[in-house]
C-alpha positions as a Markdown table, in Angstrom:
| # | Residue | x | y | z |
|---|---|---|---|---|
| 1 | Met | -1.6 | -38.9 | -7.6 |
| 2 | Thr | 1.1 | -36.9 | -5.7 |
| 3 | Ala | 0.3 | -34.5 | -2.9 |
| 4 | Leu | 1.1 | -31.5 | -5.2 |
| 5 | Ser | -1.3 | -32.8 | -7.8 |
| 6 | Glu | -4.0 | -33.3 | -5.2 |
| 7 | Lys | -3.5 | -29.7 | -3.9 |
| 8 | Gln | -3.7 | -28.3 | -7.4 |
| 9 | Ser | -6.9 | -30.4 | -8.1 |
| 10 | Val | -8.5 | -29.0 | -4.9 |
| 11 | Thr | -7.6 | -25.4 | -5.8 |
| 12 | Glu | -9.0 | -25.8 | -9.4 |
| 13 | Ser | -12.1 | -27.4 | -7.9 |
| 14 | Glu | -12.6 | -24.4 | -5.5 |
| 15 | His | -12.2 | -22.0 | -8.4 |
| 16 | Ala | -14.7 | -23.9 | -10.5 |
| 17 | Leu | -17.3 | -23.6 | -7.7 |
| 18 | Phe | -16.8 | -19.9 | -7.4 |
| 19 | Asp | -19.3 | -18.2 | -9.8 |
| 20 | Arg | -17.6 | -15.1 | -11.1 |
| 21 | Asp | -20.0 | -14.3 | -13.9 |
| 22 | Leu | -23.4 | -14.6 | -12.0 |
| 23 | Asp | -25.2 | -15.1 | -15.2 |
| 24 | Asp | -28.3 | -16.3 | -13.4 |
| 25 | Leu | -28.9 | -12.9 | -11.7 |
| 26 | Pro | -30.5 | -9.8 | -13.3 |
| 27 | Ala | -28.0 | -7.2 | -14.4 |
| 28 | Glu | -28.7 | -4.8 | -11.5 |
| 29 | Leu | -28.4 | -7.5 | -8.8 |
| 30 | Arg | -25.3 | -8.9 | -10.5 |
| 31 | Trp | -23.6 | -5.5 | -10.3 |
| 32 | Arg | -24.6 | -5.0 | -6.6 |
| 33 | Glu | -23.2 | -8.5 | -5.8 |
| 34 | Trp | -19.9 | -7.6 | -7.5 |
| 35 | Met | -19.7 | -4.4 | -5.6 |
| 36 | Gly | -20.4 | -6.3 | -2.4 |
| 37 | Arg | -17.6 | -8.8 | -3.1 |
| 38 | Ile | -15.1 | -6.1 | -3.7 |
| 39 | Glu | -16.1 | -4.3 | -0.5 |
| 40 | Ala | -15.9 | -7.5 | 1.5 |
| 41 | Val | -12.4 | -8.3 | 0.3 |
| 42 | Leu | -11.2 | -4.8 | 0.9 |
| 43 | Phe | -12.6 | -4.7 | 4.4 |
| 44 | Ala | -11.0 | -8.1 | 5.2 |
| 45 | Ser | -7.5 | -7.0 | 3.9 |
| 46 | Ala | -5.0 | -5.2 | 6.1 |
| 47 | Ser | -3.1 | -4.1 | 3.0 |
| 48 | Pro | -3.9 | -2.6 | -0.4 |
| 49 | Val | -5.5 | -5.0 | -2.9 |
| 50 | Pro | -4.4 | -4.7 | -6.5 |
| 51 | Ser | -7.0 | -4.3 | -9.2 |
| 52 | Glu | -5.8 | -7.6 | -10.8 |
| 53 | Glu | -6.8 | -9.5 | -7.6 |
| 54 | Leu | -10.2 | -7.8 | -7.5 |
| 55 | Gln | -10.8 | -8.8 | -11.1 |
| 56 | Lys | -10.8 | -12.4 | -9.9 |
| 57 | Leu | -14.0 | -11.7 | -8.0 |
| 58 | Val | -16.1 | -10.6 | -11.1 |
| 59 | Gly | -16.5 | -11.5 | -14.7 |
| 60 | Ser | -13.5 | -11.2 | -16.9 |
| 61 | Thr | -15.1 | -8.4 | -19.0 |
| 62 | Val | -16.3 | -6.4 | -16.1 |
| 63 | Ser | -14.6 | -3.0 | -15.4 |
| 64 | Ile | -13.1 | -2.9 | -11.9 |
| 65 | Asp | -12.7 | 0.9 | -12.3 |
| 66 | Leu | -16.5 | 1.3 | -12.9 |
| 67 | Leu | -17.3 | -0.8 | -9.9 |
| 68 | Ile | -14.8 | 1.2 | -7.8 |
| 69 | Asp | -16.4 | 4.4 | -9.0 |
| 70 | Asp | -19.9 | 3.2 | -7.9 |
| 71 | Ile | -18.6 | 2.2 | -4.5 |
| 72 | Gln | -16.8 | 5.5 | -4.0 |
| 73 | Ala | -20.0 | 7.3 | -4.9 |
| 74 | Glu | -22.0 | 5.4 | -2.3 |
| 75 | Leu | -19.4 | 6.3 | 0.4 |
| 76 | Lys | -19.6 | 10.0 | -0.1 |
| 77 | Ser | -21.7 | 10.4 | 3.0 |
| 78 | Arg | -19.8 | 7.9 | 5.1 |
| 79 | Pro | -16.8 | 8.6 | 7.4 |
| 80 | Tyr | -14.5 | 6.4 | 5.4 |
| 81 | Glu | -13.5 | 6.2 | 1.7 |
| 82 | Leu | -12.0 | 3.9 | -0.8 |
| 83 | Val | -8.6 | 5.1 | -1.9 |
| 84 | Ser | -5.8 | 4.1 | -4.2 |
| 85 | Val | -2.5 | 3.5 | -2.4 |
| 86 | Ala | 0.6 | 1.5 | -3.2 |
| 87 | Arg | -0.8 | 0.4 | -6.5 |
| 88 | Gly | -3.9 | -1.1 | -4.9 |
| 89 | Trp | -7.2 | -0.2 | -3.2 |
| 90 | Met | -8.0 | 0.0 | 0.5 |
| 91 | Phe | -10.5 | 1.7 | 2.9 |
| 92 | Arg | -9.3 | 4.7 | 4.9 |
| 93 | Thr | -11.2 | 6.9 | 7.3 |
| 94 | Lys | -11.6 | 10.5 | 6.1 |
| 95 | Val | -9.1 | 13.1 | 7.3 |
| 96 | Arg | -11.8 | 15.3 | 8.9 |
| 97 | Phe | -12.5 | 12.5 | 11.4 |
| 98 | Ala | -8.9 | 12.3 | 12.6 |
| 99 | Asp | -9.6 | 14.2 | 15.8 |
| 100 | Ala | -12.5 | 11.9 | 16.7 |
| 101 | Ile | -10.3 | 8.9 | 16.1 |
| 102 | Lys | -7.5 | 10.2 | 18.3 |
| 103 | Ala | -10.0 | 11.0 | 21.1 |
| 104 | Ala | -11.4 | 7.4 | 21.0 |
| 105 | Ala | -10.0 | 4.7 | 23.3 |
| 106 | Asp | -8.7 | 1.2 | 22.7 |
| 107 | Leu | -7.8 | 1.5 | 19.1 |
| 108 | Gly | -4.7 | -0.6 | 19.4 |
| 109 | Gln | -1.3 | 0.4 | 18.1 |
| 110 | Pro | -1.2 | 4.1 | 17.3 |
| 111 | Arg | 0.0 | 5.2 | 13.9 |
| 112 | Thr | 3.8 | 5.6 | 13.9 |
| 113 | Glu | 5.1 | 9.1 | 14.5 |
| 114 | Phe | 8.5 | 10.2 | 13.2 |
| 115 | Asn | 11.0 | 12.7 | 14.5 |
| 116 | Glu | 12.6 | 15.3 | 12.3 |
| 117 | Met | 15.7 | 13.2 | 11.4 |
| 118 | Glu | 13.7 | 10.1 | 10.7 |
| 119 | Met | 11.5 | 12.1 | 8.3 |
| 120 | Ala | 14.5 | 13.6 | 6.7 |
| 121 | Val | 16.1 | 10.2 | 6.1 |
| 122 | Leu | 12.9 | 8.8 | 4.7 |
| 123 | Cys | 12.8 | 11.8 | 2.3 |
| 124 | Ala | 16.4 | 11.2 | 1.3 |
| 125 | Val | 15.7 | 7.6 | 0.5 |
| 126 | Ala | 12.4 | 8.3 | -1.3 |
| 127 | Tyr | 13.8 | 11.0 | -3.6 |
| 128 | His | 17.3 | 9.6 | -4.1 |
| 129 | Gln | 16.9 | 5.8 | -4.1 |
| 130 | Pro | 18.8 | 3.6 | -4.3 |
| 131 | Ile | 21.0 | 5.5 | -1.9 |
| 132 | Asp | 23.7 | 4.2 | 0.6 |
| 133 | Arg | 24.8 | 5.7 | 3.9 |
| 134 | Ser | 27.6 | 7.6 | 2.2 |
| 135 | Gly | 25.1 | 9.2 | -0.1 |
| 136 | Met | 23.0 | 10.2 | 2.9 |
| 137 | Ala | 26.1 | 11.6 | 4.6 |
| 138 | Asp | 26.7 | 13.8 | 1.5 |
| 139 | Ile | 23.2 | 15.1 | 1.9 |
| 140 | Phe | 23.2 | 15.8 | 5.6 |
| 141 | Gly | 26.8 | 16.6 | 6.1 |
| 142 | Lys | 27.1 | 13.9 | 8.8 |
| 143 | Glu | 26.7 | 10.1 | 9.1 |
| 144 | Val | 23.2 | 8.7 | 9.6 |
| 145 | Ser | 23.2 | 6.4 | 12.6 |
| 146 | Arg | 22.8 | 2.7 | 12.0 |
| 147 | Asp | 20.2 | 2.6 | 14.7 |
| 148 | Leu | 18.0 | 5.0 | 12.8 |
| 149 | Ile | 18.3 | 3.0 | 9.6 |
| 150 | Ala | 17.5 | -0.2 | 11.6 |
| 151 | Arg | 14.3 | 1.4 | 13.0 |
| 152 | Leu | 13.1 | 2.4 | 9.6 |
| 153 | Arg | 13.9 | -1.1 | 8.3 |
| 154 | Tyr | 12.1 | -2.6 | 11.3 |
| 155 | Leu | 9.0 | -0.5 | 10.4 |
| 156 | Lys | 9.3 | -1.9 | 6.9 |
| 157 | Leu | 9.5 | 1.6 | 5.4 |
| 158 | Ile | 12.8 | 1.0 | 3.8 |
| 159 | Ala | 14.6 | -2.1 | 2.5 |
| 160 | Asp | 17.8 | -3.2 | 1.0 |
| 161 | Gly | 18.4 | -2.1 | -2.6 |
| 162 | Pro | 21.1 | -3.0 | -5.1 |
| 163 | Arg | 24.7 | -2.7 | -4.2 |
| 164 | Ala | 26.1 | 0.8 | -4.7 |
| 165 | Pro | 28.7 | 1.3 | -7.5 |
| 166 | Arg | 31.2 | 2.5 | -4.9 |
| 167 | Arg | 34.3 | 0.9 | -3.5 |
| 168 | Gly | 33.3 | -2.1 | -1.3 |
| 169 | Ala | 29.8 | -2.1 | -3.0 |
| 170 | Pro | 27.9 | -1.0 | 0.1 |
| 171 | His | 24.2 | -1.7 | 0.6 |
| 172 | Thr | 21.7 | 0.8 | -0.7 |
| 173 | Phe | 18.3 | 1.5 | 0.6 |
| 174 | Val | 14.9 | 1.9 | -1.2 |
| 175 | Thr | 11.4 | 2.6 | 0.0 |
| 176 | Thr | 8.8 | -0.2 | 0.3 |
| 177 | Pro | 5.1 | -0.7 | -0.4 |
| 178 | Glu | 4.5 | -0.1 | 3.4 |
| 179 | Phe | 6.1 | 3.4 | 2.9 |
| 180 | Leu | 3.5 | 4.2 | 0.2 |
| 181 | Val | 0.7 | 2.9 | 2.5 |
| 182 | Thr | 1.9 | 4.9 | 5.4 |
| 183 | Phe | 2.0 | 8.2 | 3.5 |
| 184 | Asp | -1.1 | 7.6 | 1.4 |
| 185 | Leu | 0.8 | 7.4 | -2.0 |
| 186 | Arg | -0.4 | 5.4 | -5.0 |
| 187 | Ser | 3.2 | 5.3 | -6.2 |
| 188 | Leu | 6.5 | 7.3 | -5.9 |
| 189 | Arg | 5.3 | 9.5 | -8.8 |
| 190 | Asp | 2.9 | 11.0 | -6.2 |
| 191 | Leu | 5.7 | 12.4 | -4.1 |
| 192 | Pro | 5.4 | 16.2 | -3.8 |
| 193 | Glu | 8.0 | 18.2 | -5.8 |
| 194 | Leu | 11.2 | 18.5 | -3.9 |
| 195 | Glu | 12.4 | 22.0 | -3.1 |
| 196 | Ile | 16.2 | 22.4 | -3.5 |
| 197 | Gly | 17.9 | 22.0 | -0.1 |
| 198 | Ser | 14.7 | 21.0 | 1.7 |
| 199 | Ile | 16.1 | 17.6 | 2.8 |
| 200 | Ser | 19.3 | 18.7 | 4.3 |
| 201 | Ser | 18.1 | 22.0 | 5.8 |
């Protein structure tokens, strides 16, 4: 047996040992266990977890949406909530506790803050992607610095898109899943309606 075959065999064995259906439990306890599994995985994940991944924790005929609804109902009195961002699910503290969080100490790396030009460039990419630096220059009436682009790429908020259909086929830029997470968006369809001239003003 090859190393790859052994690895596949171990993986299949692990899946076989994981009881998704919980048929030996009464219906109510089974539902509570499924809810607990989903909460545990979401708490352990630093990024949004897609519904398809959560489905692997429960029976194939179980509705993840209904489980999520029940978890959200239980969290109504808690300072955090379960939200849909970047086509997945994750826990977030409620907005009304923002001041308390800011006042606390030793919370590690603070959330990234953006200056006016960085926000403008993020908006330009979000609403006009894929867009290259020439396209940004058309919007702003001046060139966008490479350093600014590099910072947004370093923060994983934008990434390379397809080559632009311009002479020289320059790189374009698009937003990333991290962009959606940062701005609490489920998808780009949740971007607010853009007012004419608001990006370049």
